LOKOLGU-357161 format. One record per residue (C-alpha): residue number from 1; residue in one letter; x negated, y negated, z negated. Coordinates in nm, 2 decimals, always signed. Example, Ala and Ser with C-alpha at 12.3 -4.5 7.8 and 13.67 -1.06 7.14 Angstrom:
2
num/residuo/u/v/w
1/a/-1.23/+0.45/-0.78
2/s/-1.37/+0.11/-0.71
END
This chain:
435
num/residuo/u/v/w
1/m/-1.65/+1.94/+0.73
2/a/-1.47/+1.99/+1.07
3/t/-1.60/+1.86/+1.40
4/f/-1.45/+1.77/+1.74
5/q/-1.64/+1.87/+2.05
6/i/-1.51/+1.67/+2.34
7/e/-1.57/+1.71/+2.71
8/g/-1.49/+1.37/+2.86
9/g/-1.41/+1.23/+3.20
10/t/-1.09/+1.42/+3.25
11/k/-0.76/+1.25/+3.35
12/l/-0.46/+1.35/+3.15
13/k/-0.10/+1.38/+3.25
14/g/+0.21/+1.46/+3.05
15/v/+0.43/+1.37/+2.75
16/l/+0.31/+1.27/+2.41
17/k/+0.59/+1.24/+2.15
18/p/+0.49/+1.01/+1.86
19/q/+0.51/+1.15/+1.51
20/g/+0.70/+0.99/+1.22
21/a/+0.54/+0.67/+1.08
22/k/+0.28/+0.75/+0.82
23/n/+0.31/+0.42/+0.64
24/e/+0.68/+0.44/+0.62
25/a/+0.66/+0.80/+0.49
26/l/+0.43/+0.71/+0.20
27/q/+0.68/+0.44/+0.09
28/v/+1.00/+0.63/+0.12
29/i/+0.86/+0.94/-0.04
30/c/+0.76/+0.74/-0.35
31/a/+1.11/+0.59/-0.35
32/t/+1.26/+0.93/-0.43
33/l/+1.13/+0.88/-0.78
34/l/+1.40/+0.62/-0.84
35/t/+1.68/+0.87/-0.87
36/q/+1.75/+1.20/-1.02
37/e/+1.98/+1.30/-0.73
38/l/+1.88/+1.48/-0.41
39/v/+1.70/+1.28/-0.13
40/t/+1.64/+1.43/+0.21
41/i/+1.39/+1.27/+0.45
42/t/+1.36/+1.37/+0.82
43/n/+1.08/+1.31/+1.07
44/i/+0.81/+1.32/+0.81
45/p/+0.46/+1.35/+0.97
46/e/+0.29/+1.66/+0.83
47/i/-0.06/+1.49/+0.80
48/r/-0.31/+1.51/+0.52
49/d/-0.22/+1.19/+0.34
50/v/+0.15/+1.26/+0.34
51/l/+0.12/+1.62/+0.23
52/k/-0.12/+1.51/-0.06
53/l/+0.15/+1.26/-0.18
54/i/+0.42/+1.54/-0.17
55/e/+0.18/+1.76/-0.37
56/i/+0.13/+1.49/-0.63
57/l/+0.51/+1.45/-0.66
58/g/+0.54/+1.82/-0.70
59/e/+0.29/+1.82/-0.98
60/l/+0.48/+1.54/-1.14
61/g/+0.78/+1.76/-1.17
62/v/+0.97/+1.65/-0.86
63/k/+1.14/+1.95/-0.69
64/t/+1.00/+1.93/-0.33
65/k/+1.12/+2.16/-0.05
66/q/+1.04/+2.18/+0.31
67/v/+1.38/+2.23/+0.47
68/q/+1.22/+2.27/+0.82
69/k/+0.93/+2.12/+1.00
70/g/+0.93/+1.75/+0.93
71/t/+1.23/+1.76/+0.69
72/y/+1.18/+1.77/+0.32
73/s/+1.41/+1.73/+0.02
74/f/+1.31/+1.57/-0.31
75/q/+1.49/+1.58/-0.65
76/a/+1.32/+1.39/-0.94
77/d/+1.55/+1.51/-1.22
78/q/+1.27/+1.66/-1.44
79/v/+0.98/+1.42/-1.41
80/n/+0.69/+1.51/-1.64
81/l/+0.51/+1.18/-1.72
82/d/+0.25/+1.37/-1.92
83/y/+0.10/+1.48/-1.59
84/l/-0.01/+1.11/-1.53
85/q/-0.26/+1.15/-1.82
86/t/-0.43/+1.46/-1.68
87/e/-0.77/+1.49/-1.50
88/k/-0.60/+1.67/-1.21
89/f/-0.38/+1.37/-1.14
90/a/-0.67/+1.14/-1.17
91/r/-0.86/+1.34/-0.90
92/q/-0.56/+1.37/-0.67
93/a/-0.44/+1.01/-0.69
94/a/-0.79/+0.87/-0.65
95/r/-0.82/+1.03/-0.31
96/l/-0.50/+0.87/-0.17
97/r/-0.44/+0.50/-0.16
98/g/-0.07/+0.55/-0.10
99/s/-0.03/+0.69/-0.44
100/i/-0.03/+0.34/-0.58
101/m/+0.33/+0.31/-0.47
102/i/+0.45/+0.56/-0.74
103/v/+0.39/+0.28/-1.00
104/g/+0.69/+0.06/-0.92
105/p/+0.95/+0.34/-0.92
106/l/+0.81/+0.50/-1.24
107/l/+0.80/+0.17/-1.41
108/a/+1.16/+0.09/-1.31
109/r/+1.31/+0.42/-1.41
110/f/+1.09/+0.53/-1.70
111/g/+0.93/+0.21/-1.83
112/q/+0.57/+0.32/-1.78
113/a/+0.33/+0.43/-1.51
114/y/-0.04/+0.51/-1.48
115/i/-0.27/+0.53/-1.18
116/p/-0.64/+0.56/-1.11
117/q/-0.81/+0.32/-0.88
118/p/-0.69/+0.46/-0.54
119/g/-0.91/+0.57/-0.25
120/g/-0.84/+0.56/+0.12
121/d/-1.03/+0.42/+0.41
122/k/-1.35/+0.24/+0.35
123/i/-1.26/-0.07/+0.55
124/g/-1.34/-0.34/+0.31
125/r/-1.19/-0.49/-0.01
126/r/-0.83/-0.40/-0.06
127/r/-0.74/-0.55/-0.39
128/l/-0.44/-0.45/-0.60
129/d/-0.37/-0.79/-0.77
130/t/-0.05/-0.85/-0.58
131/h/+0.10/-0.52/-0.70
132/f/+0.03/-0.58/-1.07
133/v/+0.09/-0.95/-1.08
134/g/+0.43/-0.89/-0.93
135/l/+0.51/-0.62/-1.18
136/q/+0.40/-0.85/-1.46
137/n/+0.63/-1.12/-1.32
138/l/+0.92/-0.87/-1.37
139/g/+0.82/-0.83/-1.74
140/a/+0.57/-0.54/-1.74
141/s/+0.25/-0.54/-1.96
142/f/-0.06/-0.45/-1.77
143/n/-0.39/-0.29/-1.88
144/y/-0.70/-0.19/-1.69
145/d/-0.94/+0.06/-1.83
146/a/-1.27/-0.05/-1.67
147/e/-1.47/+0.24/-1.80
148/n/-1.24/+0.50/-1.64
149/y/-1.10/+0.29/-1.35
150/f/-0.75/+0.34/-1.47
151/y/-0.45/+0.11/-1.45
152/s/-0.14/+0.12/-1.66
153/v/+0.19/-0.07/-1.68
154/e/+0.46/-0.05/-1.94
155/t/+0.79/-0.23/-2.01
156/n/+1.09/-0.23/-2.25
157/g/+1.30/-0.36/-1.96
158/l/+1.23/-0.53/-1.64
159/k/+1.40/-0.87/-1.57
160/g/+1.45/-1.02/-1.23
161/r/+1.28/-1.36/-1.14
162/y/+1.15/-1.57/-0.86
163/m/+0.80/-1.50/-0.74
164/l/+0.58/-1.62/-0.45
165/l/+0.33/-1.35/-0.35
166/d/-0.03/-1.47/-0.30
167/e/-0.05/-1.24/+0.00
168/a/+0.20/-1.06/+0.22
169/s/+0.08/-0.71/+0.11
170/v/+0.28/-0.43/+0.26
171/t/+0.23/-0.18/-0.02
172/g/+0.24/-0.46/-0.28
173/t/+0.58/-0.57/-0.16
174/a/+0.70/-0.21/-0.16
175/n/+0.59/-0.16/-0.52
176/i/+0.75/-0.48/-0.64
177/l/+1.07/-0.42/-0.44
178/m/+1.11/-0.06/-0.58
179/a/+1.07/-0.20/-0.93
180/a/+1.31/-0.49/-0.87
181/v/+1.60/-0.29/-0.75
182/m/+1.65/-0.16/-1.11
183/a/+1.55/-0.48/-1.29
184/e/+1.81/-0.68/-1.48
185/g/+1.94/-0.97/-1.28
186/k/+1.82/-1.12/-0.96
187/t/+1.47/-1.11/-0.81
188/t/+1.35/-1.33/-0.53
189/i/+1.04/-1.23/-0.35
190/y/+0.89/-1.50/-0.12
191/n/+0.60/-1.43/+0.12
192/a/+0.71/-1.06/+0.12
193/a/+0.57/-0.84/+0.39
194/c/+0.84/-0.76/+0.65
195/e/+0.69/-0.48/+0.86
196/p/+0.93/-0.22/+1.00
197/y/+0.81/+0.01/+0.72
198/l/+0.94/-0.24/+0.46
199/q/+1.26/-0.28/+0.65
200/q/+1.31/+0.09/+0.66
201/l/+1.24/+0.12/+0.28
202/c/+1.50/-0.16/+0.22
203/r/+1.76/+0.03/+0.43
204/m/+1.69/+0.35/+0.24
205/l/+1.72/+0.17/-0.10
206/e/+2.05/+0.02/+0.02
207/s/+2.18/+0.36/+0.11
208/m/+2.09/+0.47/-0.25
209/g/+2.30/+0.18/-0.39
210/a/+2.05/-0.11/-0.41
211/k/+2.15/-0.46/-0.33
212/i/+1.90/-0.64/-0.10
213/e/+1.94/-0.95/+0.12
214/g/+1.70/-1.09/+0.37
215/i/+1.58/-0.76/+0.52
216/g/+1.34/-0.83/+0.81
217/s/+1.24/-1.17/+0.67
218/n/+0.97/-1.28/+0.43
219/l/+1.23/-1.38/+0.17
220/l/+1.40/-1.10/-0.01
221/h/+1.68/-1.14/-0.27
222/v/+1.74/-0.83/-0.49
223/e/+2.03/-0.79/-0.73
224/g/+1.93/-0.52/-0.98
225/v/+2.15/-0.21/-1.05
226/n/+2.15/+0.03/-1.34
227/s/+2.09/+0.35/-1.13
228/l/+2.05/+0.48/-0.78
229/n/+2.19/+0.78/-0.60
230/g/+2.06/+1.03/-0.35
231/c/+2.06/+0.97/+0.03
232/n/+1.95/+1.10/+0.37
233/h/+1.68/+0.90/+0.55
234/h/+1.52/+0.92/+0.89
235/i/+1.17/+0.79/+0.95
236/l/+1.08/+0.57/+1.25
237/p/+0.83/+0.68/+1.52
238/d/+0.48/+0.58/+1.43
239/m/+0.40/+0.25/+1.61
240/i/+0.02/+0.31/+1.56
241/e/+0.04/+0.64/+1.74
242/v/+0.24/+0.48/+2.02
243/g/-0.03/+0.21/+2.06
244/s/-0.30/+0.48/+2.04
245/f/-0.14/+0.67/+2.33
246/i/-0.11/+0.36/+2.54
247/g/-0.48/+0.29/+2.49
248/l/-0.56/+0.65/+2.57
249/a/-0.38/+0.63/+2.90
250/a/-0.56/+0.32/+3.00
251/m/-0.91/+0.43/+2.91
252/t/-0.88/+0.77/+3.08
253/g/-0.68/+0.64/+3.38
254/s/-0.40/+0.88/+3.29
255/e/-0.03/+0.90/+3.34
256/i/+0.14/+0.94/+3.01
257/t/+0.50/+0.92/+2.90
258/i/+0.58/+0.84/+2.53
259/p/+0.94/+0.94/+2.46
260/d/+1.15/+0.81/+2.17
261/a/+0.89/+0.54/+2.11
262/g/+1.12/+0.31/+1.89
263/i/+1.06/+0.02/+2.13
264/e/+1.27/-0.22/+1.94
265/h/+1.04/-0.18/+1.64
266/l/+0.71/-0.22/+1.82
267/g/+0.71/-0.61/+1.81
268/i/+0.43/-0.76/+2.02
269/i/+0.23/-0.44/+2.06
270/p/+0.34/-0.37/+2.43
271/d/+0.28/-0.73/+2.53
272/s/-0.06/-0.73/+2.36
273/f/-0.16/-0.44/+2.58
274/k/-0.03/-0.61/+2.88
275/r/-0.27/-0.90/+2.80
276/l/-0.55/-0.65/+2.87
277/g/-0.40/-0.58/+3.21
278/i/-0.23/-0.25/+3.12
279/r/+0.09/-0.17/+3.30
280/i/+0.37/-0.05/+3.08
281/e/+0.72/+0.05/+3.19
282/k/+1.01/+0.07/+2.94
283/r/+1.26/+0.34/+3.03
284/g/+1.53/+0.33/+2.78
285/d/+1.35/+0.41/+2.45
286/d/+1.06/+0.58/+2.64
287/i/+0.74/+0.42/+2.74
288/f/+0.57/+0.52/+3.07
289/v/+0.21/+0.42/+3.13
290/p/+0.11/+0.48/+3.49
291/a/-0.25/+0.58/+3.59
292/q/-0.46/+0.28/+3.66
293/d/-0.80/+0.27/+3.83
294/e/-0.87/-0.07/+3.66
295/y/-0.71/-0.33/+3.45
296/e/-0.80/-0.70/+3.40
297/i/-0.79/-0.90/+3.08
298/d/-0.59/-1.22/+3.09
299/t/-0.74/-1.56/+2.99
300/f/-0.58/-1.84/+2.81
301/i/-0.40/-2.11/+3.02
302/d/-0.71/-2.33/+3.02
303/g/-0.92/-2.03/+3.15
304/s/-1.10/-1.97/+2.81
305/i/-1.17/-1.62/+2.69
306/m/-0.88/-1.43/+2.55
307/t/-0.87/-1.36/+2.17
308/i/-0.68/-1.07/+2.02
309/a/-0.64/-1.09/+1.65
310/d/-0.44/-0.92/+1.38
311/a/-0.18/-1.09/+1.16
312/p/+0.10/-0.99/+0.91
313/w/+0.42/-0.88/+1.08
314/p/+0.55/-0.99/+1.33
315/g/+0.19/-1.04/+1.43
316/l/-0.03/-0.76/+1.57
317/t/-0.09/-0.49/+1.32
318/p/-0.46/-0.45/+1.21
319/d/-0.43/-0.07/+1.25
320/l/-0.45/-0.11/+1.63
321/l/-0.75/-0.35/+1.65
322/s/-1.00/-0.07/+1.69
323/i/-0.79/+0.07/+1.98
324/f/-0.77/-0.27/+2.16
325/l/-1.15/-0.30/+2.12
326/v/-1.22/+0.04/+2.27
327/v/-0.98/-0.02/+2.56
328/a/-1.14/-0.35/+2.63
329/t/-1.48/-0.19/+2.69
330/q/-1.35/-0.05/+3.03
331/a/-1.15/-0.36/+3.13
332/k/-1.24/-0.63/+3.38
333/g/-1.32/-0.94/+3.19
334/s/-1.41/-1.03/+2.83
335/v/-1.22/-1.06/+2.51
336/l/-1.28/-1.16/+2.15
337/i/-1.15/-0.91/+1.90
338/h/-1.09/-1.09/+1.56
339/q/-1.02/-0.86/+1.27
340/k/-0.91/-1.11/+1.01
341/m/-0.77/-0.88/+0.73
342/f/-1.05/-0.63/+0.67
343/e/-1.42/-0.71/+0.68
344/s/-1.56/-0.36/+0.75
345/r/-1.33/-0.23/+1.02
346/l/-1.55/-0.33/+1.32
347/f/-1.87/-0.16/+1.20
348/f/-1.80/+0.14/+1.42
349/v/-1.89/-0.06/+1.73
350/d/-2.25/+0.05/+1.70
351/k/-2.13/+0.40/+1.81
352/l/-1.97/+0.25/+2.12
353/i/-2.28/+0.05/+2.20
354/d/-2.47/+0.38/+2.19
355/m/-2.22/+0.51/+2.45
356/g/-2.31/+0.22/+2.68
357/a/-2.04/-0.03/+2.59
358/q/-2.13/-0.40/+2.60
359/i/-2.02/-0.54/+2.27
360/i/-2.16/-0.83/+2.06
361/l/-2.08/-0.79/+1.69
362/c/-2.06/-1.16/+1.59
363/d/-2.00/-1.10/+1.22
364/p/-1.79/-0.85/+1.01
365/h/-1.47/-0.99/+1.15
366/r/-1.54/-1.06/+1.52
367/a/-1.67/-0.87/+1.82
368/t/-1.70/-0.99/+2.18
369/v/-1.64/-0.72/+2.43
370/i/-1.77/-0.76/+2.79
371/g/-1.57/-0.51/+3.00
372/l/-1.74/-0.26/+3.23
373/n/-1.44/-0.26/+3.47
374/k/-1.48/+0.12/+3.49
375/k/-1.78/+0.08/+3.71
376/h/-2.00/+0.25/+3.45
377/q/-1.85/+0.53/+3.24
378/l/-1.93/+0.55/+2.87
379/r/-2.19/+0.82/+2.78
380/g/-2.11/+1.11/+2.55
381/t/-2.28/+1.11/+2.22
382/t/-2.27/+1.23/+1.86
383/m/-2.09/+1.02/+1.60
384/s/-1.89/+1.03/+1.28
385/s/-1.54/+0.91/+1.20
386/p/-1.56/+0.63/+0.94
387/d/-1.18/+0.59/+0.89
388/i/-0.85/+0.70/+1.05
389/r/-0.81/+0.43/+1.31
390/a/-1.17/+0.40/+1.41
391/g/-1.18/+0.78/+1.43
392/v/-0.91/+0.79/+1.69
393/a/-1.07/+0.50/+1.88
394/l/-1.39/+0.70/+1.90
395/l/-1.19/+1.00/+2.02
396/i/-1.04/+0.80/+2.30
397/a/-1.38/+0.67/+2.39
398/a/-1.52/+1.03/+2.40
399/l/-1.23/+1.15/+2.62
400/s/-1.31/+0.87/+2.87
401/a/-1.69/+0.92/+2.86
402/q/-1.91/+1.11/+3.09
403/g/-2.05/+1.43/+2.93
404/k/-2.00/+1.59/+2.60
405/s/-1.94/+1.42/+2.26
406/k/-1.92/+1.54/+1.90
407/i/-1.73/+1.36/+1.63
408/f/-1.80/+1.46/+1.27
409/n/-1.58/+1.39/+0.96
410/i/-1.26/+1.44/+1.16
411/e/-1.08/+1.49/+0.83
412/q/-1.04/+1.12/+0.85
413/i/-0.85/+1.15/+1.18
414/d/-0.63/+1.43/+1.03
415/r/-0.52/+1.20/+0.76
416/g/-0.32/+1.00/+1.01
417/y/-0.26/+1.21/+1.32
418/e/-0.09/+1.54/+1.32
419/q/-0.26/+1.82/+1.53
420/i/-0.40/+1.55/+1.76
421/d/-0.64/+1.79/+1.93
422/q/-0.36/+2.04/+2.02
423/r/-0.13/+1.77/+2.14
424/l/-0.39/+1.61/+2.37
425/n/-0.52/+1.95/+2.49
426/a/-0.16/+2.03/+2.60
427/i/-0.17/+1.74/+2.86
428/g/-0.52/+1.82/+2.99
429/a/-0.78/+1.71/+2.73
430/k/-1.08/+1.93/+2.64
431/i/-1.12/+1.91/+2.27
432/t/-1.25/+2.20/+2.05
433/r/-1.22/+2.19/+1.68
434/v/-1.51/+2.35/+1.50
435/d/-1.46/+2.42/+1.12
END
C-alpha cells in the first residue's frame, strides 16, 4: 500500500484546474455499450475507478483506445457476453461500484446482463433495489444468487411504463434511463435523480438519437427507439474537486484560482461555503479564493447554530460533507454537520479529534464542530484513508496542520483524484508519496 507523508503548515498559491467529473465519466462510459458505432469521450479523468471500468469494457470486447490524455474512443460492435460468466469479471466488477451501470445498457441491447455485488467505498448501506425494481418494471426478470452474490436480469423485450422510484438514486436512475431509451413505447420516471451527471448522460443519449424530455427535473419522459448511433461527448469539470479545492484554500489560508470550474453546474456549493465565511469570487467561469486569516460561520436568522446537510440535487451533494466538516474545524463559530444519506461517512472524525479538532460525534449521521478560529493549529498525526472523500478531507487537514502527518491507504484517494500529490506540490504543498 502507498502512503502520503505530508509536512503541514505551508500556505499554497497558484492554479488548480479541476479534472473531469468522475461520476459522470462512469455513467457515460457505460452508455457506450448501447451502440455498435464509435463513441468518443473527452475530459475523462484518468483515475483508478474510471480506468478499471475502461478495462472491464475492454475485456467485454469493447474496442477502447486512448486517443490522447483524457480522450478515449469506444466501439462496442463485438461484445462478448460470455465474459460476464467468468471469474475474472466477477473479481473486477466486485471492486468497482460503478460497474453496476453496465446492466441497463446490456439489458437494453442484448436482453441480458450479469453483475456481482459491487464494491466501492465503505460508507454504509448502498442498496441496489432501485436499479433492479426499475428494470423489472420495464419487463426484465430478475434473479439473485445469494450463495455467489451474483445478480442477473434477462428480457425478451423491454416495454416502457410509468414508474415512481422509491429513492432518487443517481446510479439507479442512470441504469433505468439507459434501459428505457431502447424499450418499446414510452417510459415515465418520477422521482428521478437530476444531478448534473444525469443531465449530461441525458444529453449524450440525445446526441446518440434517444428521445428524452424533462432533463434537469425529477420527471423524465423517454420515448424508446430501436437503435442508437455514435457521438462525441465532453465531460463536465468535477464539482467535488472544485469544492475540495475551495476547502483546501480556506483551511490553509491560501490563494487559489480554480479555472474552468463549470460554475453554472455547481448549484448551491459556492453559497454553502460562503455560509462558513469563506470568500469566493467568480471571474467568468473561474473561481478565485483569496487568502483568509480567519472565516466566521453564519447563524440562522434567529441566532441558532448553523446546520449544513446533504440532500438530493439541487441540494448539497453528500460527497462534500467531509470537506465542509474539516473546514469548519478552523472556522470561528460552531456548525452541525448532518450526513443524512450514508450512516458511516462521519466515522473519520476520530482522526481529526486526534489532531486537536473539537468535534462531538452525536450519532452516525450528525457531528457538531466547534471551530478553533485558527487560534490553534491541528497537529500532525498518522491516519488511514477510509474512503475517497474522507481521504481528501484528511489530506486537507494534514496540509493545514503543524508538523508531519502520514496517511495510509491512499489508493482510496487515487480512486477519485488524479495525481493529487503532484498537482498540490506544484502550488507549494509538501507531499511525498511512498510506495
